[in-house]
C-alpha positions as CSV (number, residue, x, y, z in Angstrom):
1,X,0.0,0.0,0.0
2,X,2.8,2.4,0.8
3,X,4.3,1.8,-2.6
4,X,1.1,3.0,-4.3
5,X,1.1,6.1,-2.1
6,X,4.7,6.8,-2.9
7,X,4.1,6.3,-6.6
8,X,1.1,8.6,-6.6
9,X,2.9,11.3,-4.8
10,X,6.0,11.3,-7.0
11,X,6.3,14.1,-9.5
12,X,7.5,11.7,-12.2
13,X,4.2,9.8,-12.1
14,X,2.2,13.0,-12.5
15,X,4.4,13.9,-15.5
16,X,3.8,10.5,-17.0
17,X,0.0,10.8,-16.4
18,X,-0.1,14.3,-17.9
19,X,1.9,13.1,-20.9
20,X,-0.2,10.0,-21.6
21,X,-3.7,11.4,-21.1
22,X,-3.8,13.2,-24.5
23,X,-2.7,10.0,-26.2
24,X,-5.6,8.1,-24.4
25,X,-8.1,10.7,-25.6
26,X,-6.8,10.5,-29.1
27,X,-6.9,6.7,-29.2
28,X,-10.5,6.7,-27.7
29,X,-11.6,8.8,-30.6
30,X,-9.8,6.6,-33.1
31,X,-11.4,3.5,-31.6
32,X,-14.9,5.0,-32.0
33,X,-14.2,5.7,-35.6
34,X,-12.6,2.3,-36.1
35,X,-15.7,0.6,-34.5
36,X,-17.9,2.4,-37.0
37,X,-15.6,1.4,-39.9
38,X,-15.3,-2.2,-39.1
39,X,-19.0,-3.0,-38.4
40,X,-22.0,-3.0,-40.6
41,X,-22.3,0.8,-39.8
42,X,-20.0,1.5,-42.7
43,X,-22.5,0.0,-45.2
44,X,-25.3,2.0,-43.6
45,X,-23.3,5.2,-44.0
46,X,-22.4,4.5,-47.6
47,X,-26.0,3.7,-48.5
48,X,-27.1,7.0,-46.8
49,X,-24.8,8.9,-49.1
50,X,-25.3,6.9,-52.3
51,X,-25.5,9.8,-54.8
52,X,-22.0,11.1,-53.9
53,X,-19.6,10.5,-56.8
54,X,-16.8,11.8,-54.6
55,X,-17.5,9.2,-51.9
56,X,-17.8,6.5,-54.5
57,X,-14.3,7.5,-55.8
58,X,-13.0,7.4,-52.2
59,X,-14.5,4.0,-51.6
60,X,-13.0,2.6,-54.8
61,X,-9.6,4.1,-54.0
62,X,-9.5,2.8,-50.4
63,X,-11.4,-0.5,-50.6
64,X,-8.2,-2.4,-51.7
65,X,-6.5,-1.5,-48.5
66,X,-8.6,-3.7,-46.2
67,X,-9.2,-2.6,-42.6
68,X,-7.1,0.5,-43.0
69,X,-9.1,1.5,-46.1
70,X,-12.4,1.1,-44.2
71,X,-11.0,3.4,-41.6
72,X,-10.0,6.0,-44.2
73,X,-13.4,5.8,-45.9
74,X,-15.1,6.4,-42.5
75,X,-12.8,9.3,-41.8
76,X,-13.7,10.8,-45.2
77,X,-17.4,10.5,-44.3
78,X,-16.8,12.1,-41.0
79,X,-15.0,15.0,-42.6
80,X,-17.7,15.3,-45.2
81,X,-20.4,15.6,-42.6
82,X,-18.8,17.9,-40.0
83,X,-16.1,20.0,-41.6
84,X,-16.8,23.3,-43.5
85,X,-15.9,21.5,-46.8
86,X,-19.4,20.0,-46.8
87,X,-20.8,23.3,-48.1
88,X,-18.2,23.3,-50.9
89,X,-19.2,19.8,-51.9
90,X,-22.9,20.7,-51.8
91,X,-22.3,23.9,-53.9
92,X,-20.2,21.9,-56.5
93,X,-23.0,19.3,-56.7
94,X,-20.8,16.4,-55.4
95,X,-23.4,15.6,-52.7
96,X,-27.0,16.4,-52.0
97,X,-27.9,18.5,-49.0
98,X,-30.9,16.2,-48.4
99,X,-28.6,13.2,-48.0
100,X,-26.6,15.0,-45.3
101,X,-29.8,16.1,-43.6
102,X,-31.2,12.6,-43.7
103,X,-28.0,10.9,-42.5
104,X,-28.7,8.6,-39.5
105,X,-28.5,10.9,-36.4
106,X,-26.9,8.3,-34.2
107,X,-24.1,7.6,-36.6
108,X,-23.6,11.3,-37.2
109,X,-23.3,11.9,-33.5
110,X,-20.8,9.0,-33.0
111,X,-18.7,10.3,-35.9
112,X,-18.7,13.8,-34.4
113,X,-17.7,12.5,-31.0
114,X,-14.9,10.4,-32.5
115,X,-13.6,13.4,-34.6
116,X,-13.8,15.7,-31.6
117,X,-11.9,13.3,-29.3
118,X,-9.2,12.8,-32.0
119,X,-8.8,16.5,-32.7
120,X,-8.7,17.4,-28.9
121,X,-6.2,14.5,-28.3
122,X,-4.0,15.6,-31.1
123,X,-4.0,19.2,-29.9
124,X,-3.2,18.2,-26.4
125,X,-0.5,15.8,-27.6
126,X,1.2,18.7,-29.4
127,X,0.9,21.0,-26.4
128,X,2.2,18.3,-24.1
129,X,5.1,17.6,-26.4
130,X,6.0,21.3,-26.7
131,X,5.7,21.7,-22.9
132,X,8.0,18.8,-22.1
133,X,10.6,19.4,-24.8
């Protein structure tokens, strides 16, 4: 028991905790996106955005890479739904606004949470690296 108290009170353990926490946040977001990519949810997402030529091109490009390709396709869908480029894709006619509006809400929310955790984790990793170097 005293060993645990000693470890918890040491400054090195706190530095390690602070250094590893952003990585855990980033990996949690990555696991959320990966779970969506490697289950039947990917097919649901692709069928919800079936008129997108851009997404079909991304799917054709990445499908030959197996599990990594599925992760990249899911990341492309997440970026298409939540980043400002979606307005550019709508304006250029690459995707219909109705398809984005009718996208399953639960999947949209999970993609958003995964993206948010990955972005926050990456930012915190950069800050932590800069602080410790």
